NUKEKE-837199 format. One line per 2 residues: their letters; for each residue z, y, x of N, C-alpha, C, O. Coordinates in steps of 0.001 Angstrom, whole numbers, always signed. Atoms other than C-alpha are relative to their C-alpha. Example, Ala and Ser with C-alpha at 12.3 -4.5 7.8 and 13.67 -1.06 7.14 Angstrom:
<sites>
as = +0 -1190 +890 +7800 -4500 +12300 +0 +1200 +900 +665 +1181 +1936 ~ -60 -1190 -820 +7140 -1060 +13670 +730 +1090 -770 +899 +2198 -261
</sites>
This chain:
<sites>
xx = +447 -716 +754 +11558 -14865 -27834 -780 +888 +1749 -1963 +1226 +1761 ~ +238 -713 -323 +11520 -13032 -24426 -1313 +98 +498 -2051 +1083 +495
xx = +1543 +381 -1274 +8478 -14343 -22266 -1638 +164 -401 -2572 -43 +374 ~ +369 +47 +449 +6336 -13670 -24956 -690 +2117 +474 -1699 +2820 +526
xx = -613 -2338 -659 +7231 -9205 -23688 -570 +36 +1716 -1238 +778 +2437 ~ -149 +80 -1856 +7481 -10438 -20030 -1490 -782 +446 -1587 -964 +1659
xx = +1279 +739 +111 +3694 -12378 -20426 -805 +1599 +108 -1347 +2065 +1111 ~ +729 -1358 +552 +2238 -9022 -21723 -296 +874 +1055 -1339 +1328 +1526
xx = -547 -1205 -1655 +4186 -6779 -18663 -874 -629 +850 -1837 -136 +1436 ~ +1199 +760 -1179 +2506 -9251 -16612 -1357 +474 +543 -1783 +1133 +1491
xx = +1475 -446 +290 -924 -9176 -17726 -559 +1235 +347 -1515 +1328 +1118 ~ +74 -1376 -316 -773 -5212 -17823 +161 +690 +1101 -307 +1822 +1221
xx = -134 -265 -1114 +449 -5078 -14333 -1349 -323 +748 -1978 +492 +1422 ~ +649 +720 -835 -1907 -7478 -12980 -1933 +973 -700 -2777 +1233 +157
xx = +1038 -574 +573 -5097 -5665 -15431 +254 +1276 +1069 -394 +1143 +2108 ~ +91 -549 -609 -4084 -2598 -13828 +464 +322 +1742 +1094 +1193 +2342
xx = -434 +251 -1993 -3765 -3528 -9822 -1707 -858 +51 -2357 -845 +1097 ~ +1589 +184 -523 -7537 -5194 -10397 -953 +504 -354 -2060 +91 -9
xx = +341 -1070 -92 -8560 -2032 -11872 +249 +867 +539 -460 +1835 +262 ~ -417 -1260 -1088 -7022 +281 -9401 -1323 +233 +826 -1972 -641 +1400
xx = +663 +111 -1837 -9430 +2504 -6818 +173 +1570 -81 -258 +2602 -595 ~ -428 -1429 -298 -7349 +4644 -5224 -1491 +1515 +683 -2711 +1371 +768
xx = +1129 -1066 -796 -9155 +8404 -3430 -8 -1122 +1353 +1059 -1516 +1822 ~ -414 +136 -1238 -10016 +6718 -315 -570 +1770 +1231 -1352 +2693 +1003
xx = -99 -756 -906 -9710 +8964 +2856 -769 -506 +1434 -173 -835 +2459 ~ +1155 +608 -837 -13209 +7875 +4922 +208 +726 +1597 +143 +226 +2720
xx = -92 -53 -1507 -12568 +10383 +7448 +1240 -438 +1167 +1162 -536 +2392 ~ -1268 +850 -262 -8811 +8865 +7861 -323 -1396 +1221 -134 -1785 +2374
xx = +698 +1507 -332 -10396 +5674 +8214 -721 +349 +1221 +91 -253 +1923 ~ +1060 -53 -317 -13012 +6536 +10607 +1397 +409 +1105 +1687 -662 +1639
xx = -1362 -545 -1166 -9541 +8321 +13278 +279 -1243 -30 -291 -1527 +1024 ~ -793 +807 +328 -7983 +5135 +12506 -762 -1097 +787 -176 -1622 +1733
xx = +780 +990 -648 -10943 +2611 +13588 -353 +697 +1323 -182 +54 +2359 ~ +185 -222 -1949 -12037 +4991 +16935 +1056 -723 +122 +1257 -1923 -60
xx = -1422 -206 -672 -8713 +5577 +18154 +78 +606 +923 -1016 +1119 +1157 ~ -799 -900 +214 -6871 +7417 +19809 -698 +551 +1265 -330 -55 +2271
xx = +633 -904 -1395 -9375 +10142 +22773 -1289 -748 -303 -1758 -913 +823 ~ +1091 +353 +242 -12565 +8516 +21397 -1007 +698 -1449 -659 +538 -2619
xx = +612 -98 +1224 -15071 +9849 +19023 -1119 -1155 -629 -1350 -2050 +185 ~ +1117 +966 +750 -17784 +7643 +16791 -1017 +418 +453 -1998 -322 +388
xx = +1670 +27 -432 -20627 +9557 +18386 -325 -38 +1475 -1308 +466 +2019 ~ +752 +15 -921 -20336 +8560 +21560 +99 -2080 +143 -523 -2510 +1114
xx = +446 +1085 +556 -20089 +4481 +20403 -1567 -465 -524 -2219 +81 -1414 ~ +1444 +819 +589 -23415 +2257 +19952 -693 +619 -508 -762 +1775 -91
xx = +206 +323 +499 -25185 +2173 +17814 +334 -1549 -1745 +308 -1622 -2973 ~ -675 +976 +836 -23916 -1189 +16482 +1215 -151 +720 +1154 -149 +1949
xx = -1287 +531 +230 -20621 -1965 +16558 +566 -1275 +400 +1740 -1461 +719 ~ -231 +1093 -195 -20829 -5269 +17105 +281 -753 +1340 +1147 -1567 +1660
xx = +850 +432 -693 -22847 -5666 +20056 +1016 -55 +1150 +1654 +992 +1042 ~ -559 +25 -350 -20716 -6569 +22794 -679 +1306 +1929 -1801 +1408 +2426
xx = +342 -29 -1144 -20371 -4571 +26294 -292 -450 +1431 +493 -692 +2348 ~ +599 +522 -2230 -22203 -5577 +29920 +784 +199 +451 +955 +1411 +577
xx = -59 -806 -1296 -20387 -5360 +32201 -165 +178 +1355 -969 -587 +1888 ~ +1238 -451 -1327 -21277 -3979 +35527 +400 -943 +1046 +1447 -663 +1629
xx = +555 +974 -1342 -21923 -6734 +38198 -469 -400 +1359 -705 -1385 +2059 ~ +1116 -855 -1199 -23519 -3937 +40736 +1079 -1329 +962 +877 -2514 +1225
xx = -999 +280 -1332 -20365 -4654 +43302 -294 -1709 +202 -18 -2235 +1280 ~ -674 +1229 -103 -20290 -8012 +43010 -1324 -842 +1056 -1294 -1509 +2091
xx = +1570 +873 -811 -24441 -9167 +43785 -31 -425 +1166 -242 -1500 +1728 ~ +85 -75 -1850 -24189 -7981 +47208 +810 -1128 +703 +261 -1875 +1513
xx = -1018 +870 -361 -21107 -10084 +47963 -150 -1691 +16 +6 -2661 +758 ~ +471 +1747 -175 -22086 -13204 +46987 -2063 +201 -666 -2486 -435 -1631
xx = +1197 +749 -695 -25945 -13075 +47581 -465 -906 +488 -1395 -1598 +74 ~ +474 +1011 -546 -26079 -15118 +49872 +364 -1566 -429 -502 -2428 -282
xx = -64 +861 +538 -24029 -17967 +48241 -1191 -440 -1242 -2147 -1212 -1169 ~ +1394 +520 +559 -26210 -18257 +45535 -814 -209 -95 -1133 -977 -1003
xx = +399 +1157 -1048 -28465 -19039 +47450 -294 -1567 +276 -953 -2538 -97 ~ -730 +1472 -883 -27299 -21733 +49304 -212 -1291 -1339 -534 -2469 -1494
xx = -781 +1518 +1322 -26413 -23674 +46106 -1651 -176 -895 -1868 -1091 -1690 ~ +1219 +90 +532 -30181 -22974 +44996 -887 -856 +403 -1786 -1337 -287
xx = +1037 +562 -787 -31798 -24683 +47717 +1102 -1987 +439 +1176 -2566 +1522 ~ -988 +1442 -387 -29363 -28348 +47765 -449 -612 +60 +8 -1503 +776
xx = +1379 +769 +533 -32714 -30011 +46574 +751 -1242 -642 +669 -2423 -307 ~ -423 +1085 +925 -30872 -31825 +44109 +1023 -1332 +187 +1110 -2366 -476
xx = -1298 +1516 -37 -27681 -34118 +45737 +651 +498 -984 +1329 -332 -1591 ~ -1493 +441 +1328 -25502 -33177 +43106 -716 -1166 -1191 -1885 -1161 -1577
xx = +28 +1119 +1024 -25215 -36358 +40504 +708 +1069 -1033 +1546 +1971 -1013 ~ -392 -501 +1301 -25245 -35666 +36990 +401 -1544 -696 -352 -2515 -769
x = +754 +836 +461 -23863 -37927 +35245 +1041 -1182 -1540 +448 -2085 -2131
</sites>
């Protein structure tokens, strides 16, 4: 006979968990997501947009290599 009482208690606990809505501290959440030393205002408008790395240092170094590859006349076979 103890099973009915157990099931009622489990049902009550499940219902309490389902409808429980704690007060959310959004400022603490924002601090946690932005990380230490960062401010949310410094971030871009779209946080999912990847940041393009700066390749300007490599542009001069490999500029002549890129020009040589383009003028090979199609000698490369693809298969």
